[in-house]
C-alpha positions in Angstrom: 74.0 102.9 93.5 77.2 104.4 93.8 78.5 106.2 90.7 82.3 106.0 91.3 85.0 105.2 93.9 88.0 107.5 94.6 91.2 105.6 95.5 94.6 107.5 96.4 97.8 106.1 94.6 99.2 105.2 98.1 96.3 103.0 99.1 96.5 101.3 95.8 100.1 100.5 96.3 99.5 99.3 99.9 96.6 97.0 98.5 98.8 95.5 95.8 101.8 94.9 98.0 99.7 93.1 100.3 98.1 90.9 97.7 101.6 90.2 96.0 103.1 89.3 99.4 100.1 86.7 100.1 100.6 85.0 96.5 99.6 82.2 95.8 97.1 82.5 98.6 94.2 84.8 98.5 94.8 88.1 100.4 91.8 90.0 102.1 91.1 93.0 104.0 88.9 96.1 104.5 88.9 99.3 102.9 87.9 102.4 105.0 86.8 105.9 104.1 83.8 107.9 103.8 80.5 107.8 101.5 78.3 110.4 100.3 75.0 109.7 98.4 76.6 108.6 95.0 80.4 108.2 95.8 82.7 106.3 97.9 86.3 107.7 99.0 88.8 105.4 100.1 91.3 106.6 102.8 93.1 103.5 103.9 93.3 99.8 103.9 93.6 97.3 106.9 94.8 93.8 106.0 93.3 90.8 107.6 94.8 87.3 107.7 93.3 84.8 105.4 92.0 81.7 108.1 90.5 79.8 105.1 91.4 75.8 105.1 91.8 76.3 101.4 93.3 79.9 101.0 94.7 79.4 97.6 91.2 79.5 96.2 88.9 81.4 99.0 89.3 83.7 101.8 87.8 83.7 105.3 88.7 86.7 107.4 90.7 85.6 110.7 88.6 86.7 113.5 91.3 88.0 115.6 92.2 90.7 112.9 88.4 91.2 111.7 86.6 91.7 115.0 88.5 94.8 116.2 88.0 96.4 112.8 84.5 95.9 112.9 83.9 97.1 116.4 85.6 100.3 115.9 83.6 103.2 115.6 86.1 105.9 114.7 86.1 104.8 111.2 83.7 103.6 108.3 84.2 100.2 106.5 83.3 101.2 103.0 84.7 98.0 101.3 85.7 94.4 101.6 88.7 93.2 99.4 90.4 89.9 98.3 92.5 88.9 95.5 92.1 86.0 92.9 95.9 85.1 92.6 94.9 82.8 89.4 91.8 84.3 87.9 90.4 87.5 86.8 88.9 90.3 88.8 85.1 89.3 88.5 83.2 87.7 91.2 83.1 84.1 91.5 80.0 81.9 92.4 81.6 82.0 96.0 82.1 85.5 96.2 78.4 86.2 95.2 77.3 83.9 98.1 78.8 86.5 100.6 77.4 87.3 103.7 78.9 90.7 103.5 76.5 92.0 101.2 75.7 95.0 103.4 79.3 96.5 102.8 79.0 99.2 100.0 81.7 97.8 97.8 83.2 94.6 97.2 86.9 94.7 95.6 88.8 91.9 93.6 92.6 92.2 92.9 93.4 90.0 90.0 97.1 88.9 90.0 96.6 86.3 87.2 98.3 88.7 84.4 101.4 90.5 84.7 99.2 93.8 84.8 97.4 93.7 88.2 93.8 94.4 87.7 91.6 96.1 90.6 87.8 96.0 90.3 85.1 97.1 92.4 81.5 95.9 92.9 78.1 96.9 94.4 76.2 93.5 95.3 72.9 93.4 95.6 70.9 90.4 97.2 67.4 89.4 96.1 65.6 86.4 98.0 64.0 83.7 95.8 60.5 83.0 97.1 59.8 79.4 97.7 57.4 79.1 94.8 60.3 80.0 92.3 62.2 76.9 93.5 62.3 73.9 90.9 60.9 70.5 92.2 64.4 69.0 92.5 65.5 71.6 95.1 65.2 70.1 98.5 65.5 73.0 100.7 62.3 74.9 102.1 64.1 77.9 102.9 64.3 81.3 100.7 67.8 81.3 98.9 69.7 84.4 98.2 70.7 85.2 94.5 73.1 87.9 94.3 73.9 90.6 91.5 76.6 92.6 91.2 77.3 95.9 89.5 80.9 97.3 88.6 81.8 100.7 90.3 84.3 102.8 88.3 87.4 103.5 90.3 89.2 106.9 89.7 92.6 106.9 90.9 93.5 110.3 92.6 96.9 111.6 93.9 97.6 111.8 97.6 96.7 115.1 99.3 
């Protein structure tokens, strides 16, 4: 479990600018940086176009923007970020069904209020066993159940 995330002022401003520029659509992108045992340090943000069919309420990263970032071995992806233009900075049920659970941190930027809120979470996924299903469930495959844990963000000055 990560105890904190360090975020520079300049990366914070870049993230906020990207999210505001895309409002009323959800903005998205990757956070790059480094990780030690308990702490994440963010060094940059890479915006990715939202290719969702309903971009005002969900995000889907555009493959042509996303793939080069994922395949690049010169940096580490330490977070995935998206905005909630009209909702709080807490994970929605759709956010909790993410397939990006192996990325160390998940960020949500809320543009709902006049004061912009940025929150980071660590997701964990537990598979439900088939015998924990109710009789009304029709699927026979194990289902993922996500949990999230907030990670405190420490704002630091640029070096």
